[in-house]
N, C-alpha and C positions, 0 to 999 in steps of 0.2 A: 398527637398526629398534629397539633399547632405547633410544635417545636421543628418538626419535619417542614411544614410549611414555609414556615419563616425562614428557613435556611437554603431555599432554594434558589438558583440561580433565576435571574430577571424574566428570562424568556417562560421560564418553566412556571413562573407565578402569574404570569400574564393568561397562560394557556389554560391556568387553572381558575382562573379568576371568576368568582361566583359558582364552582361547580366542584362537585364531590370527587375526590382523588379514590378512584376504585381499585388499582392494582399497580405495581411496581414491579417490572423486569429486571431481575439481578443478573447483570451479564458480563463475560468476561471473555477475550478473544484467544481462540487455541492458535495451534500452529498455522494452519491453514486462513486463519482468519474468520472463522464462523463463530459468530456468537453463543456461549455454550452459557448456562445458568439455570434459574428458576424463576417462575412468576410467582409472586405471593400478593395474597390480600395487602393492602395500603396500611392497615393496621396492625396486621404481624411484621411489616417492614419498619413502622414507626417505633416497635419495641426492640427490635433486633440489632445485634451492633456488628454481627457478620453473621456467615452463614458457610456451610461446607459443601465443598466438591471432592472427588478424588481427582489426584494426581495425575491418574493414568488419561486425562483428557488430552494431555500434552503429547501423550503415546501414539493418538490413534492418527492415521494416515486419512486424505481426503477421500479415501473409498468406505472408510470404516472401520478397515483393519488395524494391524496393533504394529509398530514397531517393538521390539525387545531391548528397549532403553530403560527399564526400572532399576536397575542397579544391582546391586551386591544383596539386596535385603531379596529381591524378586519382585514378581508382580502382586503386590498384596494392596493396591489400590489404596495408600494412605488419604487420609483427608485434609485438604488445604484448608487454611483460615480466609475466605474472601471478605475485606472491609469495603466498604462503599466509599467512593470519591464524590461527595455531593455536589462538587463542582461540575460533574460530567451529567449530572440530573438533567435529564430532558422529555419532551413530548415523545409519544407514539401516537400521532394524528392520525393514522389509518385504522387505529383500533376502532371495535364497536362501542368501548366504554371510555373512560379517562384514564389513561395510564401514561407511566412515566418510565422511562429507560435509566438504567444506573450503571456506569462501569466500575467494576471492584478491581481490587487489586489483591495479589495473592502471597501468601505467607504461610511458612510452615510452624508446627506447634511452638518451637521456640520466638517467633517472630520475625524472624528472617527472611525475605523475600525470596519466592519460588524462582531459581534462577534462570528456568526456561520459560516462564511466563512472557509473552510477547513483549507486554507494556513494562515490564521489570527491565527486560533487556535494553530497551530503549534508554529507558530512566538512567542504566547505570553507565552509557555510553554520554549522554547529556551530563551525568555527574562529574565524568572525566573530563570535559571541556569546563564546567562551572571550575573545577578543583585547578586549572591553568588560569582562571580569570574572565574566561569568556562564556558569551553568551551565544549558542547558536540559534539561526533564524533559519526556517525554511519554507516555502509555498510550494504546494503539490499541485499538478495539474492533471486530471483524473479523465481518461478516454475510454469510452463504452460504446457498445453497439445495442440498439433497440432493434430486435428481433421477431419475426412471428413465432408465435406457441410453437415448440419442439419437444414432444414426450415422446420421441422415436429416435434414440441413439443412433442408429442406423440410417437416420436421413438426414442429409445436408442441412446446416442452418441457412435461414433462407431471411433476407431483409424483411421489416415488418410493412406492413400495408399503412400508408398515410395518409392524412385527411383527406387526400384529393382522390382516395380509391386505388392509387396504383401503388406499388413497391417502391420503399425506399430508393432515390437513384444513387449511383457511386459517382466519384471523382466530381463533388461539386463543394469544395473547401470552402468555407466563410459564406456558402450562401444564405442569405434570410430567408430566401423561398423555400429552401430544403428545412429550414429551421422551422418554419411557419408549418413544414408539413407533420412535424411532431407536436403541434401547439399542445393539445391537451394535455401530454404526458408532462412537457415541458412546465405548462400551468401548475401542474399538480407537484412537481419536484421543486418548484418555487414557494408555493405554498406549505407544503410541509416542512422545507428548510426555514420559513420564517417562522412557524410554531417553533421548531427546535431552537431557535436562536442564532442559526446559521448565516453568514453573509456569503453570499456567491460573486465571485469577482466579475463573472462571465460566463456565458454559454456560447459555443461557437458549433458549426457542423463541420467536421472533419473530413479527410478524404474518401473513407469508407461509406457504403451504402447503409445509412441508417447509423451513423458512426458520429458521437458526440463529445465533445471536452466541455469539462467544467472546470474553470480555473477557481481556485481559494485565496484569499488575503494570506501574506507572509505572518509568521507568529511562531510562536512555540511549539518545538516539535511533538511535543507530548500532546498537547491540547490539537495540532492539525492531526495527528496520527487519529485521535479520538474522532475526529470531524468526518475522514475517510472513510475509518471503519462503520460510524452512523450512517454518512451518506450511502455507502454502498446499499445498505438494507433499504433505505429511504428510495433509492432510485429503483431498487426493484418490486418495492411497493407500489410506487408511483405507476410503473410499466403494467403490472399486472390488472391495475383498475382499466387500463384501455386495451385488453385483449392480446397483450405483446409481452415479452420477456426483455428484461437489461441482461445484459450478459458482461463480465469483467474478464473473460478469456481473453489471454494474450493474442490468439489468433482464431477466431472464431468461424470465417469465412475463408476458404482456400486464395483467393484471388483477390482478397480486399488487405489493405493495410492493417498491423496489429494495433492493440492499444495500449498504450505505455502509461506509467506515472511518472511524469519527467519532476524532478525535485530540484527546486533553484535554492542555494545555499549562500547564506551570507555568517558573518560571525561578528559580534559587537564586545568591543572591550568593557568591560563590566565596570570599570572606574571611570571612564571617560564617554562612554556610550558610544565611540567612534566606530566605524565599521574597520575591522581588523584588516580589509584587503585593500584599504587606502591610504597612502600617505598623506603626511599634512600637506602637503604641494598637491594633491588631488592625483598623483601616479599610483599606479599598481604598485602595491606592499610585497616586501618578501614571501610573508604569508599568504598573499594570492596565489604567487607561483607555488609555495609549497604545499597549497592545499590541492592545484591541479596535479601535481605530482602525485600526491597521494592518490588520486583519482585513477591516473595511469598506471600505478603501479599495484594495486590492490584490487580494483575494481574486478578483474578478472578470478581472483579468488572469492569474493564476494557475491558473486553472480547467481550461485545456487541458491542464493536467499531473494535477491530482488529477481531472479527469473525461476521460479520454484518448480516447475511443471516440466515434462516433457513436450507439452502444446508451446512451451513460452520460448523454445529455440527455433517456433517456427515464424516467430517473429522477426527474427533477424536477417530479412533478405533484403538486397542491394538494391535500392531505387524502390524501395517499398515505404519510405517516411520511417524506418527504424535504422539504427548507427551498426555499423559492422565493425568498428575500431574504435581506437581509444583515442584517436587526434583529438587536438580542441582548437577552437578558434574563436574569432569574435563575429556574432550575427550569423553564423553559419549551421544551418541546421541538417547538413549532412555530416556531422562530426557527433561522436559519442559524448564530447564535453564541450559544451556551449558555452558563451561569455555573451550575454545579451546585452542588447544597447540601454544604457543606464547613466545616471549621473554617477560622481565618484561617492557620494553617499550610500546609494544604493547598490553599488557594484556587488555582482554576484556570480555566482557558478553553476550552471545547469547540468544536471547528470540525466542523461536521455536513455540511460540502458535501460531503467525498471521498469518492469512490466504491471499493468494494473492488475494482473493476478495475484501478487505478492501481498501477504499480509504488511498493512500500510505501516505496524510499530516496527516490525522487522526490515523492511524496505528503507525506511526511513534511517534506524539503526546502523544498518550495513552503509549505505552510503555515508553517514557521518562518521562511522570507523574509517572509512579509506581517508577522509578527509583527515581526520584527527592524527591519524600514522604519518599521513604527509607532512602535517604542523611540527608531528613530533622529531622527524627525520630530518627534514631541512634539506629534501633534495630539489632538483629543478624539473620542472617538465621536459618535453621535447619542444622543438621550436614550434610556434603557432603554425596551424597548417594553411596552406592557400590552395583554394581550388575545391573540387567535388572529392570529398572523402569517399564517396561509395565506390571511385574508379581504383581503389586501393584494395589490399589485399585484406581479408578478415582477421582480427587478432583478439578475439575472445572465444570461448569455448563455444562450440557448436551444437552439443548434445548436453544433456542433464549430466550422465555418467561422467563425461571428462568434467563438468562444472564440479560435481560434488568431490571428486578427487582434490581438485585444486582447492575447494575449500579445507577439506579434511587434514590437507598438510600443511596450511596457513595458521602457523601456531600463534603469530603476531598478531591476526584478526582475531583469534579465539580469545588472545587477552584482553581484547576491547570488548568484545561481546559477551564474555564469559567462557570459559572451558566447560563447565556442565552443560550450559546451552548447546553449545558447538557440539558437543558428545550427544545430545538428545535429539538435534536437530539431523545429525548425519545419519542416526540410527532409522530414526523416522521416514526421511527421504529414501534411503536407500532401500528399504521394505517396500515403499510405493513405487520407486521404479524397476525394482526385480517384478513386482506384479504388472505393470506393463507391460514388460517382456515378454511376459507370457500370452499375452494377448496378440493372435494372428489378425492381421490389417486386411481390409478388401485389395490393397494395393497387393499385399503377397498372392492373396488367391488369384488375382486377376492374372498376374504376369508370370507367376511361377507354378502354378498348379500342374499346367500341362507342358511347359516351355523349358524346364530346366531337367 
């Protein structure tokens, strides 16, 4: 046990100072990004080098059904070997005892990484950058809603009740008064994040009723994906303490803006530490334009990963704070690809297409994959857009079925993300989509029942 405690990250050591560790949650993200795993006594965790889970956790849809993705040997549910990454050990401060969470990596019995485990998919893409002498850097922005408790799927989702006793108001972007309405929830989010060693760059009120945004500091893609994975649970737990739900659905409320996971990208040269997007004279480099071109050329094929559910496509509504095309421009939030105002050393590309409902490992991997393909292809993007991009036509898939077809045909993207991942992901998402198509909606009953 002493060796375990000595090797913990600083924040975890501070959390456990003068306390007895009771339990360790051994977790791994499945395709939707749900935490799967086991909770074990701390004494047992200290003795074990790994544990087992069946590979079938990656064949499961969001509803708990299964995609027929097991391969030639059939659905035999082979055990994977899950090994802890102790650098991810962090507190679970909402529990009743002293508990740590530890993210694990998945391997087969030969020691090879499981190719469709989301963290392994992201590591594969990051390794491709490293092989070129590049270090990718990302900064995620997380949007979400705090809503009233909803235990009836047939009932519309409603804004939560604020501190004032009134429902959260819409169209109050950047309002400090609106942020104050959620003060007790936000206080717990900050407290939990501090216990877990996460630094929040800022919290703002977004345009929707009860919609907030949390920005994280830029850094290593795998570490930031770990943090988003942890943050989703942290925020849900903080909300439930105050009689509300936190939802990361892309479009939870019909007439309100959707929730995105915007991703800021930059790349460093491993030898010099310079930003690859900037020339020595501080002008935009060829790599900068190639990366943008990769986004424009490959994001439609990757959208099924970054917008993974039928609900995801309800977010892409003109004039509702979500992009409808792949135009790019400097300091223009109506385009799908935005270049934020910055100095030459921090020049970056913001991908605004991804939904907050995506698995953070897969969303970041898909976005990086598009940029990587652009760097390798060396193509030029379209001219920078001028004006309001919402006035143009949409040029991204409008429904999940269309997006899945593009993804299934994108062999160049499969080569980056991994062909076996692409095969499994496609089968699981098709199963999920076909299950949705069997559901008759209230709209159909209202307008078609006696009118057609």
